[in-house]
C-alpha positions in Angstrom: -22.8 -20.4 33.4 -26.3 -19.7 32.1 -25.4 -18.7 28.5 -23.1 -16.7 26.3 -19.3 -16.8 26.3 -17.6 -17.1 29.6 -14.0 -15.8 29.8 -12.0 -16.2 33.0 -9.9 -13.3 34.1 -6.3 -13.9 33.2 -5.3 -12.5 36.6 -6.9 -15.5 38.3 -4.4 -17.7 36.5 -1.2 -15.7 36.8 0.5 -12.7 35.4 -0.9 -11.7 32.0 1.3 -12.6 29.1 1.0 -10.3 26.0 -0.8 -11.8 23.1 1.4 -10.1 20.5 5.1 -10.7 20.1 5.9 -7.1 20.7 6.7 -6.6 24.4 4.3 -4.4 26.4 5.5 -1.1 27.8 6.2 -0.9 31.5 3.0 1.1 32.0 0.9 -1.5 30.3 2.5 -4.3 32.3 1.8 -2.5 35.5 -1.8 -2.0 34.6 -2.2 -5.7 33.5 -0.7 -7.0 36.8 -3.2 -5.1 39.0 -6.1 -6.5 37.0 -7.5 -3.4 35.4 -10.3 -4.0 32.9 -11.8 -2.0 30.1 -15.2 -2.1 28.4 -16.2 -2.0 24.8 -18.4 1.1 24.3 -20.1 2.7 21.3 -20.7 6.2 20.2 -24.0 7.8 21.1 -26.7 7.7 18.5 -26.3 11.3 17.3 -22.5 11.0 16.8 -23.1 7.6 15.0 -25.5 9.2 12.6 -23.2 12.2 11.9 -20.2 9.9 11.3 -22.2 7.7 9.0 -23.4 10.8 7.0 -19.8 12.0 6.6 -18.6 8.6 5.5 -21.4 8.4 2.9 -20.5 11.8 1.5 -16.8 10.7 1.2 -17.8 7.6 -0.6 -19.9 9.6 -3.1 -17.1 12.0 -3.7 -14.8 9.1 -4.6 -17.2 8.2 -7.5 -16.2 10.1 -10.6 -19.7 10.5 -11.9 -21.1 11.7 -8.6 -18.1 13.9 -7.6 -19.5 17.1 -9.1 -22.6 16.9 -6.9 -20.6 17.3 -3.8 -18.1 20.0 -4.9 -19.9 22.7 -2.8 -20.2 20.7 0.4 -17.9 21.6 3.3 -14.8 19.6 4.2 -13.0 19.2 7.4 -9.6 20.7 7.6 -6.8 20.8 10.2 -6.8 24.5 10.7 -9.0 25.8 13.5 -9.9 29.0 11.8 -11.4 27.1 8.8 -13.7 25.2 11.1 -14.9 28.6 12.5 -15.5 30.0 9.1 -17.4 27.0 7.8 -19.5 27.0 10.9 -21.2 30.3 9.9 -24.9 29.9 9.0 -26.1 29.9 5.4 -22.8 30.2 3.7 -23.2 30.7 0.0 -22.3 27.6 -2.1 -19.8 29.6 -4.2 -18.1 30.7 -1.0 -17.9 27.1 0.2 -16.4 26.1 -3.1 -13.9 28.9 -2.9 -12.8 27.8 0.6 -12.5 24.2 -0.6 -10.5 25.0 -3.7 -8.4 28.1 -2.9 -6.2 27.2 0.0 -4.8 30.7 0.6 -8.2 31.6 2.0 -7.5 28.9 4.6 -3.8 29.3 5.5 -3.6 33.1 4.9 -5.7 34.3 7.9 -3.9 31.7 10.1 -0.4 33.3 9.6 1.3 34.7 12.7 4.7 36.1 13.5 6.2 32.8 14.3 4.9 31.1 11.1 6.0 34.0 8.9 9.5 33.9 10.4 9.8 30.1 9.8 8.5 30.3 6.3 10.8 33.2 5.4 13.9 31.2 6.4 12.7 28.0 4.6 11.6 29.9 1.4 14.9 31.7 1.1 16.8 28.5 1.7 14.9 26.7 -1.1 15.3 29.7 -3.3 19.1 29.8 -3.2 19.0 26.0 -3.8 16.7 26.1 -6.8 18.7 28.8 -8.7 21.6 26.4 -9.8 19.3 23.4 -10.0 16.8 25.2 -12.2 19.4 26.3 -14.7 20.9 22.7 -14.7 17.5 21.1 -15.3 16.7 23.5 -18.1 19.8 22.3 -19.8 18.7 18.7 -19.4 15.4 19.6 -21.1 17.3 21.2 -24.0 16.2 24.7 -23.1 18.3 27.9 -22.4 19.3 28.3 -18.8 17.0 31.2 -18.1 13.9 29.0 -18.6 14.9 27.0 -15.5 14.5 30.2 -13.5 11.1 31.0 -15.2 9.9 27.5 -14.3 10.9 27.9 -10.7 9.1 31.1 -10.2 5.5 31.3 -11.6 4.3 27.7 -11.0 5.6 27.8 -7.4 3.6 31.0 -6.7 0.4 29.7 -8.3 0.6 26.3 -6.4 0.7 28.2 -3.1 -2.7 29.7 -3.9 -4.4 26.3 -4.5 -2.2 23.5 -3.1 -2.8 21.9 0.3 0.8 20.7 1.0 2.6 23.2 3.2 6.1 22.0 2.4 5.9 20.9 -1.2 8.4 22.8 -3.4 7.1 23.0 -7.0 9.5 23.7 -9.8 11.8 22.1 -12.4 13.0 18.5 -11.7 15.4 16.2 -13.4 13.0 13.5 -14.4 10.4 15.7 -16.1 13.1 17.7 -17.8 14.5 14.5 -19.3 11.1 13.5 -20.5 10.7 16.8 -22.2 14.0 16.5 -24.0 13.5 12.9 -24.9 10.0 13.5 -26.2 10.5 16.7 -28.1 13.9 16.1 -29.7 13.4 15.4 -33.4 9.8 16.5 -33.5 10.5 19.8 -35.3 9.9 19.7 -39.1 12.3 20.8 -41.8 10.2 23.9 -42.3 10.5 24.8 -38.6 14.2 23.9 -38.3 16.0 24.0 -41.7 19.4 24.4 -40.2 19.2 21.0 -38.4 18.3 19.2 -41.6 21.0 21.0 -43.6 23.7 20.2 -41.0 25.7 17.0 -41.1 27.0 17.4 -37.5 25.4 14.6 -35.5 26.4 16.2 -32.2 24.0 19.1 -32.8 20.4 18.9 -31.7 17.3 20.6 -32.8 17.1 22.3 -29.4 20.6 23.8 -30.0 20.1 24.8 -33.6 16.5 26.1 -33.4 16.0 27.1 -29.8 13.0 29.4 -30.4 10.9 26.8 -32.1 12.0 24.2 -29.6 11.0 26.4 -26.7 7.5 26.9 -28.2 7.0 23.1 -28.3 8.2 22.8 -24.6 5.8 25.6 -23.6 2.9 24.0 -25.6 3.7 20.7 -23.8 3.3 22.5 -20.4 0.0 23.8 -21.5 -1.3 20.3 -22.5 0.1 18.8 -19.2 -1.8 21.5 -17.2 -5.1 20.9 -19.0 -4.7 17.1 -18.6 -4.2 17.5 -14.8 -7.1 19.9 -14.4 -9.5 17.6 -16.3 -8.1 14.7 -14.4 -8.9 16.4 -11.1 -12.5 17.1 -12.2 -12.9 13.4 -13.1 -11.2 12.1 -10.0 -8.7 10.4 -12.2 -5.8 10.6 -9.8 -6.3 6.9 -9.0 -4.7 6.1 -12.4 -1.2 6.6 -11.0 -1.9 3.7 -8.7 -1.5 1.4 -11.7 2.2 2.3 -11.8 3.6 -0.3 -9.4 6.6 0.5 -7.3 9.0 -2.0 -9.0 8.4 -0.6 -12.5 8.6 3.1 -11.4 11.7 2.4 -9.4 13.3 0.6 -12.3 12.3 3.4 -14.7 13.6 6.1 -12.4 16.9 4.3 -11.9 17.4 4.0 -15.7 16.4 7.6 -16.3 18.9 8.8 -13.6 21.7 7.0 -15.4 20.7 8.6 -18.7 20.7 12.1 -17.0 24.1 11.5 -15.5 25.6 10.4 -18.8 24.1 13.5 -20.5 26.1 15.7 -18.1 29.5 14.0 -18.8 30.2 16.3 -21.8 30.7 19.2 -19.4 33.3 17.2 -17.5 35.0 15.9 -20.6 35.0 19.2 -22.4 33.7 18.1 -25.8 30.3 17.7 -27.4 28.6 14.3 -27.1 25.6 13.8 -29.4 22.5 13.7 -27.2 20.9 10.3 -27.1 18.4 8.6 -24.9 20.0 5.3 -25.7 22.8 4.5 -23.2 24.8 2.3 -25.6 25.0 5.1 -28.1 26.1 7.7 -25.5 28.8 5.4 -24.0 30.0 4.5 -27.5 30.4 8.2 -28.4 32.2 8.9 -25.2 34.7 6.1 -25.7 35.3 7.0 -29.4 36.2 10.6 -28.4 38.2 10.1 -25.2 41.2 11.6 -26.9 39.4 15.0 -26.9 39.1 15.1 -23.1 39.8 18.5 -21.5 41.8 17.5 -18.5 41.4 20.7 -16.6 37.6 20.6 -16.9 37.6 16.9 -15.9 39.7 17.5 -12.8 37.7 20.5 -11.7 34.4 18.8 -12.3 35.4 15.7 -10.3 36.6 18.0 -7.5 33.3 19.9 -7.4 31.3 16.7 -7.5 33.4 15.2 -4.7 32.9 18.3 -2.6 29.1 18.3 -3.2 28.8 14.6 -2.4 30.9 14.8 0.7 29.0 17.8 1.9 25.6 16.0 1.3 26.5 12.5 2.6 29.0 13.2 5.3 29.3 16.8 6.6 25.6 17.4 6.9 24.8 14.0 8.5 27.7 14.1 11.0 27.4 17.7 12.1 23.8 18.6 12.6 24.7 22.3 13.2 25.9 22.5 9.6 22.7 21.0 8.1 22.0 24.2 6.3 25.1 23.5 4.1 23.1 20.7 2.5 20.8 23.2 0.8 23.4 25.9 0.3 26.1 23.6 -1.1 25.0 23.9 -4.8 24.9 27.7 -4.6 28.2 27.9 -2.8 29.8 25.7 -5.4 28.4 28.0 -8.1 29.7 31.1 -6.4 33.2 29.6 -6.0 33.1 28.5 -9.7 32.2 32.1 -10.8 35.0 33.6 -8.7 37.5 31.0 -9.9 37.0 31.9 -13.6 37.0 35.6 -12.8 40.3 35.3 -10.8 41.9 32.9 -13.2 40.7 33.8 -16.7 43.4 31.5 -18.2 41.2 28.5 -17.3 38.8 29.6 -20.0 41.2 31.4 -22.4 44.0 28.9 -22.4 42.6 25.6 -21.0 39.2 25.8 -22.6 37.0 25.5 -19.5 33.6 26.7 -20.7 31.0 28.8 -18.9 27.4 29.5 -19.6 27.7 33.1 -20.9 25.0 35.7 -21.2 21.7 35.1 -19.5 18.9 37.6 -20.3 17.6 39.6 -17.4 14.1 41.0 -16.8 10.6 39.6 -16.5 9.6 36.4 -18.3 7.9 37.0 -21.7 4.3 36.1 -22.2 3.8 33.2 -24.6 0.2 33.3 -25.7 1.4 32.9 -29.3 3.1 29.6 -28.5 -0.2 28.1 -27.5 -2.1 29.2 -30.6 -1.0 26.4 -33.0 -3.3 23.6 -32.2 -1.9 21.5 -35.0 1.2 20.8 -33.0 -0.7 19.2 -30.1 -0.5 15.7 -31.6 3.3 16.0 -31.6 3.6 16.9 -28.0 0.8 14.6 -26.7 2.9 11.6 -25.8 5.4 13.7 -24.0 2.7 15.6 -22.2 1.0 12.4 -21.1 4.3 11.1 -19.7 5.1 14.3 -17.9 1.5 14.4 -16.5 1.6 10.9 -15.0 5.2 11.0 -13.7 4.9 14.6 -12.5 1.7 14.0 -10.6 2.9 10.7 -9.2 6.1 12.3 -7.9 4.3 15.3 -6.5 1.5 13.4 -4.6 4.0 10.9 -3.2 6.1 13.8 -1.7 3.1 15.7 -0.6 1.5 12.7 1.3 4.8 11.8 2.9 5.3 15.4 4.2 1.7 15.6 5.3 2.0 12.4 7.3 5.2 13.7 9.0 3.6 16.9 9.9 0.2 15.4 10.9 -2.2 16.9 8.4 -4.0 15.6 5.4 -4.1 16.5 1.7 -6.7 15.7 -0.9 -5.3 13.9 -4.0 -7.8 15.5 -6.3 -7.2 19.0 -5.0 -3.4 18.4 -5.4 -3.9 17.4 -9.0 -6.0 20.5 -9.6 -3.4 22.8 -8.0 -0.5 21.3 -9.9 -2.5 21.4 -13.2 -3.3 25.1 -12.7 0.3 25.9 -11.7 1.6 24.2 -14.9 -1.0 25.8 -17.1 -0.5 29.3 -15.8 3.2 28.8 -16.0 2.9 27.9 -19.7 1.5 31.4 -20.3 4.7 32.8 -18.8 7.4 30.8 -20.7 7.5 27.9 -18.3 8.0 24.2 -19.3 6.4 21.3 -17.3 7.2 21.2 -13.6 6.3 19.2 -10.5 7.2 18.8 -6.8 10.8 18.2 -6.1 12.1 15.6 -3.7 15.2 17.3 -2.6 13.9 20.9 -2.3 10.7 19.7 -0.5 12.9 17.8 2.0 15.0 21.0 2.6 11.8 23.1 2.9 10.5 20.7 5.5 13.8 20.4 7.4 14.3 24.2 7.6 10.9 24.6 9.3 8.3 25.6 6.7 4.9 25.9 8.3 2.7 27.0 5.4 2.6 27.6 1.7 4.0 31.1 2.3 7.5 29.6 2.0 6.7 28.8 -1.7 5.7 32.5 -2.2 9.0 33.5 -0.7 10.9 31.2 -3.0 9.0 32.7 -6.0 9.8 36.2 -4.9 13.5 35.4 -4.6 13.5 34.0 -8.1 11.7 37.1 -9.4 14.3 39.3 -7.9 17.1 37.1 -9.3 15.7 37.4 -12.8 15.4 41.1 -12.5 18.8 42.0 -11.0 21.2 39.0 -10.6 21.4 37.2 -13.9 24.5 39.1 -15.1 26.4 37.6 -12.2 26.1 34.1 -13.7 28.0 35.1 -16.9 31.2 33.2 -15.9 29.5 30.3 -14.1 31.4 27.2 -15.3 29.3 24.5 -17.0 31.1 21.8 -15.1 29.7 23.3 -11.9 26.1 22.9 -13.0 26.9 19.4 -14.2 28.2 18.5 -10.8 25.1 19.9 -9.2 23.0 17.6 -11.4 25.1 14.5 -10.8 25.1 15.1 -7.0 21.3 15.3 -7.1 20.4 12.4 -9.4 22.8 9.7 -8.2 20.5 9.0 -5.3 17.7 8.2 -7.7 19.5 5.0 -8.8 17.5 2.7 -6.5 19.9 -0.3 -6.4 18.9 -1.0 -2.8 15.3 -1.4 -4.0 16.4 -4.0 -6.4 18.2 -5.9 -3.7 15.2 -5.7 -1.4 12.8 -6.8 -4.1 15.1 -9.8 -4.9 14.8 -10.9 -1.3 11.1 -10.2 -0.9 9.6 -11.3 -4.3 11.5 -12.5 -7.3 8.7 -11.5 -9.8 8.8 -7.9 -8.6 12.6 -7.9 -9.0 12.2 -9.1 -12.6 9.7 -6.2 -13.2 12.3 -3.8 -11.8 15.0 -5.2 -14.1 12.8 -5.1 -17.2 11.8 -1.5 -16.6 15.4 -0.6 -15.8 16.9 -2.2 -18.9 14.0 -1.1 -21.1 14.6 2.5 -20.2 18.4 2.2 -20.8 18.1 0.3 -24.1 14.8 1.5 -25.6 14.9 5.1 -24.5 13.0 7.2 -22.0 9.7 7.5 -23.7 9.6 3.9 -24.8 10.9 2.9 -21.4 8.1 4.6 -19.5 5.6 3.1 -22.0 7.1 -0.3 -21.2 6.8 0.5 -17.4 3.2 1.5 -17.7 2.4 -1.4 -19.9 4.0 -3.8 -17.4 2.0 -2.3 -14.6 -1.3 -2.7 -16.5 -0.4 -6.3 -17.5 0.2 -7.1 -13.9 -3.1 -5.5 -12.8 -5.1 -7.2 -15.5 -3.4 -10.6 -14.9 -4.1 -10.4 -11.1 -7.6 -9.2 -11.6 -8.4 -11.8 -14.2 -7.1 -14.6 -12.0 -8.4 -13.9 -8.5 -7.3 -16.0 -5.6 -9.7 -18.8 -4.8 -8.9 -19.9 -1.2 -9.9 -23.4 -0.1 -11.5 -23.4 3.4 -11.6 -26.2 5.9 -12.9 -26.3 9.5 -10.8 -26.0 12.6 -11.9 -29.1 14.7 -13.7 -28.2 17.8 -14.9 -24.8 16.4 -17.3 -23.4 13.9 -14.4 -21.5 12.3 -13.4 -22.1 8.6 -10.0 -20.9 7.5 -7.8 -20.9 4.4 -6.1 -24.2 4.1 -2.8 -22.4 3.5 -3.1 -20.4 6.8 -4.3 -23.2 9.0 -2.4 -26.4 9.2 -4.7 -28.5 11.4 -8.0 -28.2 9.7 -10.4 -30.9 8.4 -12.7 -31.2 5.3 -16.4 -31.9 5.5 -17.5 -35.0 3.7 -19.1 -34.3 0.3 -18.8 -30.5 0.8 -16.3 -28.2 -0.9 -15.8 -24.7 0.5 -14.0 -21.9 -1.1 -13.6 -18.1 -0.9 -13.5 -16.0 -4.1 -10.9 -13.4 -3.6 -12.2 -10.4 -5.6 -15.1 -8.9 -7.4 -16.4 -10.9 -10.4 -16.7 -9.3 -13.8 -16.3 -10.2 -17.5 -12.5 -10.7 -17.2 -12.4 -13.2 -14.4 -15.9 -14.8 -14.3 -14.9 -17.7 -16.6 -11.7 -18.3 -14.6 -13.6 -18.6 -11.4 -16.0 -21.1 -12.8 -13.2 -23.2 -14.4 -11.2 -23.3 -11.2 -14.1 -24.4 -9.1 -14.9 -27.2 -11.6 -11.3 -28.2 -11.6 -11.1 -28.5 -7.8 -14.3 -30.5 -7.7 -13.0 -32.8 -10.4 -9.7 -33.3 -8.5 -11.6 -34.5 -5.4 -13.8 -36.9 -7.3 -12.2 -40.1 -6.0 -11.2 -38.8 -2.6 -14.2 -36.9 -1.4 -17.0 -36.9 -3.9 -18.5 -33.4 -3.9 -22.2 -32.9 -3.7 -22.2 -29.4 -2.4 -20.1 -26.3 -3.2 -20.2 -23.5 -0.7 -19.0 -20.1 -2.0 -17.8 -17.6 0.6 -18.5 -14.2 -1.0 -17.0 -11.7 1.5 -14.3 -10.3 -0.8 -16.8 -10.1 -3.7 -17.8 -6.4 -3.7 -19.5 -6.3 -7.1 -20.5 -8.5 -9.9 -21.4 -7.6 -13.5 -23.8 -9.1 -16.0 -21.1 -11.5 -17.3 -20.7 -12.9 -13.7 -24.4 -13.2 -13.4 -24.5 -15.4 -16.5 -21.6 -17.4 -15.3 -23.3 -18.1 -12.0 -26.5 -19.2 -13.8 -24.4 -21.5 -16.0 -22.5 -22.9 -13.1 -25.6 -23.6 -11.1 -27.2 -25.3 -14.1 -24.1 -27.3 -14.7 -23.7 -28.5 -11.1 -27.4 -29.4 -10.8 -27.1 -31.5 -13.9 -24.4 -33.4 -12.0 -26.7 -33.8 -8.9 -24.8 -31.1 -7.1 -25.9 -27.9 -5.3 -24.2 -24.5 -4.7 -24.7 -22.5 -1.5 -23.8 -18.8 -1.2 -22.8 -17.3 2.1 -21.8 -13.8 3.4 -23.1 -12.1 0.2 -22.6 -8.3 0.4 -25.3 -5.8 0.0 -24.3 -4.6 -3.4 -23.9 -8.1 -4.8 -27.2 -9.2 -3.3 -29.0 -6.3 -5.0 -27.5 -7.2 -8.3 -28.4 -10.8 -7.9 -32.0 -10.0 -7.0 -32.4 -7.6 -10.0 -31.1 -10.5 -12.2 -33.6 -12.8 -10.4 -30.7 -15.2 -9.4 -32.2 -15.7 -6.0 -35.4 -17.1 -7.6 -33.4 -19.3 -9.9 -31.1 -20.7 -7.2 -33.6 -20.6 -4.3 -33.6 -18.4 -1.2 -32.8 -21.5 0.9 -29.3 -21.6 -0.6 -28.2 -18.2 0.8 -26.7 -18.0 4.3 -25.2 -15.5 6.7 -22.2 -17.7 7.6 -20.1 -20.5 6.2 -21.1 -22.8 9.1 -24.8 -22.2 8.5 -24.3 -23.2 4.9 -22.4 -26.3 5.8 -25.1 -27.4 8.3 -27.8 -26.9 5.7 -25.8 -28.9 3.2 -25.4 -31.8 5.6 -29.2 -31.7 6.4 -30.0 -31.6 2.8 -27.7 -34.6 2.1 -29.4 -36.5 4.9 -32.9 -35.9 3.4 -31.7 -36.9 0.0 -30.2 -40.1 1.3 -33.4 -40.9 3.2 -35.5 -40.4 0.1 -33.2 -42.5 -2.0 -33.3 -45.2 0.6 -37.2 -45.1 0.7 -37.4 -45.4 -3.1 -35.0 -48.3 -3.0 -37.0 -50.1 -0.4 -40.3 -49.6 -2.3 -38.7 -51.1 -5.4 -37.9 -54.2 -3.3 -41.5 -54.6 -2.4 -41.5 -53.0 1.1 -44.1 -50.4 1.9 -42.5 -47.4 3.5 -44.2 -44.1 4.2 -43.2 -41.1 2.2 -40.2 -39.0 3.4 -41.9 -35.7 3.9 -39.6 -33.9 6.3 -37.4 -31.1 5.1 -33.8 -30.1 5.9 -35.0 -27.3 8.2 -36.7 -29.9 10.5 -33.5 -31.9 11.1 -31.5 -31.2 14.2 -27.7 -31.3 14.1 -26.1 -33.1 16.9 -22.7 -32.3 18.5 -19.8 -34.7 18.6 -16.7 -34.8 20.7 -13.8 -33.0 18.9 -10.3 -31.9 19.7 -8.5 -29.3 17.6 -5.0 -28.0 18.2 -3.8 -25.0 16.1 -0.6 -22.9 16.0 -2.2 -20.6 13.4 -5.2 -19.2 15.2 -3.1 -16.9 17.5 0.1 -15.0 16.7 1.7 -15.9 20.1 0.1 -19.0 21.6 -1.1 -22.5 20.7 -4.9 -22.8 20.8 -6.6 -26.0 21.9 -10.3 -26.3 21.0 -12.3 -29.0 22.7 -16.0 -29.7 22.0 -17.8 -32.0 24.5 -21.2 -33.3 23.4 -22.3 -33.8 27.0 -21.5 -32.2 30.3 -18.4 -33.8 31.7 -17.3 -31.8 34.7 -15.5 -34.7 36.2 -12.9 -34.9 33.4 -12.1 -31.2 33.3 -9.5 -31.7 36.0 -7.8 -34.3 33.8 -8.0 -32.1 30.7 -6.3 -29.3 32.5 -3.7 -31.6 33.9 -2.9 -32.9 30.4 -2.6 -29.4 29.0 0.0 -28.5 31.6 1.9 -31.8 31.3 3.8 -31.1 28.1 5.8 -28.1 29.2 3.0 -25.6 28.6 1.1 -23.2 30.7 -2.5 -22.1 30.3 -2.6 -18.3 30.0 -6.2 -17.9 28.9 -9.3 -20.0 28.5 -12.9 -19.6 27.2 -15.9 -21.8 27.7 -19.3 -21.7 26.0 -22.3 -23.9 26.7 -24.0 -25.6 23.8 -27.5 -25.3 25.4 -29.5 -24.3 28.4 -30.0 -27.9 29.7 -28.0 -29.2 32.6 -26.6 -32.0 30.5 -25.7 -29.7 27.6 -22.1 -29.9 26.4 -19.5 -27.2 26.2 -17.0 -25.7 23.9 -13.6 -25.0 25.4 -10.7 -22.9 24.1 -7.4 -23.0 25.9 -4.4 -20.7 25.0 -1.1 -22.4 25.8 2.3 -21.0 26.2 5.4 -23.1 25.7 7.6 -22.7 28.8 9.9 -25.5 28.0 11.7 -23.5 25.3 12.4 -20.8 27.8 13.8 -23.2 30.4 15.9 -25.0 27.8 17.4 -21.8 26.4 15.3 -21.6 23.2 13.3 -18.6 24.0 13.8 -17.3 20.5 11.7 -20.1 19.1 8.5 -18.4 20.5 5.7 -19.3 22.9 4.0 -21.9 20.7 4.2 -25.7 21.2 6.4 -27.7 18.9 5.1 -30.5 16.6 6.2 -33.3 19.0 4.5 -31.6 21.9 1.3 -31.1 19.9 1.3 -34.8 18.8 1.8 -36.0 22.4 -0.9 -33.6 23.6 -3.4 -34.7 21.0 -2.8 -38.4 21.9 -3.4 -37.8 25.6 -6.5 -35.6 25.1 -7.9 -38.3 22.8 -7.3 -40.8 25.6 -9.1 -38.6 28.2 -12.2 -38.2 26.0 -12.2 -41.9 25.0 -12.0 -43.0 28.6 -14.8 -40.7 29.6 -17.0 -42.1 26.8 -16.3 -45.7 28.0 -17.5 -44.6 31.5 -14.0 -44.2 33.1 -14.1 -42.6 36.5 -11.5 -40.2 37.7 -9.5 -41.2 40.8 -9.8 -37.7 42.2 -12.8 -35.4 42.6 -13.2 -32.3 40.6 -12.0 -30.2 43.5 -9.1 -32.5 44.2 -5.4 -31.5 44.2 -3.3 -31.6 41.1 -1.0 -34.3 42.6 -3.7 -37.0 42.8 -4.3 -39.8 40.3 -5.3 -39.2 36.7 -8.1 -40.6 34.5 -5.8 -41.7 31.7 -4.7 -45.3 31.6 -1.0 -46.1 32.0 -0.6 -46.8 28.3 -1.5 -43.2 27.5 0.3 -41.5 30.3 3.6 -41.3 28.6 4.5 -37.8 27.4 7.5 -35.7 26.5 8.5 -34.6 30.0 9.6 -31.0 30.5 12.2 -29.9 33.0 11.0 -30.1 36.6 11.1 -26.4 37.1 8.9 -25.8 34.0 6.5 -28.5 35.3 6.2 -26.6 38.6 5.4 -23.4 36.8 2.8 -25.0 34.7 1.3 -26.8 37.6 1.1 -23.6 39.7 -0.7 -21.7 36.9 -3.0 -24.6 36.1 -4.0 -25.0 39.8 -5.2 -21.5 39.7 -7.2 -22.3 36.6 -8.8 -25.3 38.4 -9.9 -23.0 41.2 -11.5 -20.6 38.7 -13.2 -23.5 36.9 -14.5 -24.8 40.2 -16.1 -21.5 40.9 -17.6 -21.4 37.4 -19.2 -24.8 37.8 -20.5 -24.1 41.3 -22.2 -21.0 40.0 -23.8 -23.1 37.2 
């Protein structure tokens, strides 16, 4: 074994045992048993350069200030025809930009008969689903029913021209509709809506009494939302939605779903309930007027709701052939409701069951005049911001999920642009804010949509409906639309998320509860503000208090691990090692300094610290505040006769430190590539300091001693005998690390015997020489599997050794090494059988004995190991 790392083939020991806890497949087991091997290879130089160039371009695109420089560069896409088009020579930059931004240029030429057929079916299915949903969601927003059809038509068509998601169904959704109603209600002035201010009827809203002015505000809101999303795409601001954590968004959505559900109860109860975004007010109004309940409307509404829920949760899931009923259920319920009131007019005339009445037919009107009053923008800005964030977050989440299922990718920035343009253009055609719909996108995907053509089909169906079919909805019962809304939004109440968060992390559960209750009690707009505020507070708190991990060394190795992850480590005398868990900037620099000083102070009496080693791998960047903090910390520590060493400093951090001349201030000798190198230098430096201190002391006592002129670099570091046993280094096995300062071939037999004597089997080993000399020591790493648990019926406890086994093993190995150092001679030769005598004295031979069968298995495997070791040492 001349040099490098020697790893014995596992096949020479016995059948390979998987390292991971997940069982290998039958094919993988068969390959492992016959001893197949693989090699680690690299890409050729040309491919490496091309890959590096593409990755650098992607990194530059992700920087907002540099993004515009790369807008005209080509991008890979999943469609084969796009690759052919972009491969043409000397394509004009504007043409490249068009292919990157206008997706129909990509998916349009790729259409074939099969794709068109699939998209036609999916588009029609989504179209018949969105008709009742669109009208229902328009009512939630406080708008006339027809505006739900407008919003389902134009934005869907525009998105298909620019969007990359092939299955995303864009249109009105319950959450955004609620945000529109909650944000705009009460914003009309007395001049714009005098009837509302003159009326004393609290059940009437501005949307109901002044619909034209209210509609103008909703359309202006859509315009502002579109502009925000377009500008956001140019600035690559899509990352902002990442600040909305899952617990707060889930809590907000659940609270908003309950508010939506309560707003629909008036159509079941048959009397007006004043609209309110405060749950306690709505519930109070319901209870106070229960005597006005219309029993007929209530019974019919509950019947319709039950049928829709049973159809969605039971029929569709049990009978796969009837899966289409899931999408058609709302439309079928509306058709039955229309026929019911036509056949039995007494339901309306005598029993007071209300219907929606006249819906205007024809094309949607142009609304350029609604966008002209810039003075109203300040009124709609908070609502627009809420719709922008929630709408984009909902849309990109659906789009990425569907893209992953169908094995293609979408660009978040392009999706924001497509959604923004769709909403903005929609605002010119009487549309209020829209986004991607969970339910309709899922139906679009399940019915086989292959491209964005399905969205165009849906838009065309809505266009025909507005032209020819709106008179058919005249007698559509309002309780039917309420049942459609309730059957859609009840699944948004994420109580299962709350239960899961309670189990996983209590703090996240509390965030869910705060967002949920805040939305119910404080209202939707205030609730989402609380949710966003909570998310930002969490981000700022975690960023301002980065994790500082304390590292210690695994005995027998040069590996330094987190003290919380490795239970069998050891500290280095007078050296404190820690890893800073994030980039350092003005918000956390002071905290990092204070925590390091605190840790050093805590160890004053136990292990007086003279050197602090900072592992900087997670530190991606530092700012000027962090630079000043490092300067102050170095000066502070040196005033206390302490030094700081930096290791594994990244390229960007190193450039910043050099520009700030920190390397000159600290000294180049205090920067190291690894933690171990830093620790060795600290130990050498400590030795030099102690020698100089000793020389000065001797001179004061009258003795003449030569000056200590050697430096830390001139000192050699010796190797000591060490044993380390860890259950944390490997996910399946116990790892035993042994460092022998000198060659000790004669005791290897005894080491292997001890390793197999505690009900364990060696499944893998590694050996590395410490030098080229014949007498150089070695580093050993043995991977042990616990076979006693399996034999005793405790296989579920895993393959690692138990604490008693580790303690016994450590005692016996210490005895082997100690005996060898005292000159003990093994009673058997290195090539002797496993049944002969052992080096250990009798007092150390006691151990926790495994079952005889387990012992035989371990002995058999370890005998094979000894044969392999013998060959290794013979070759050396």
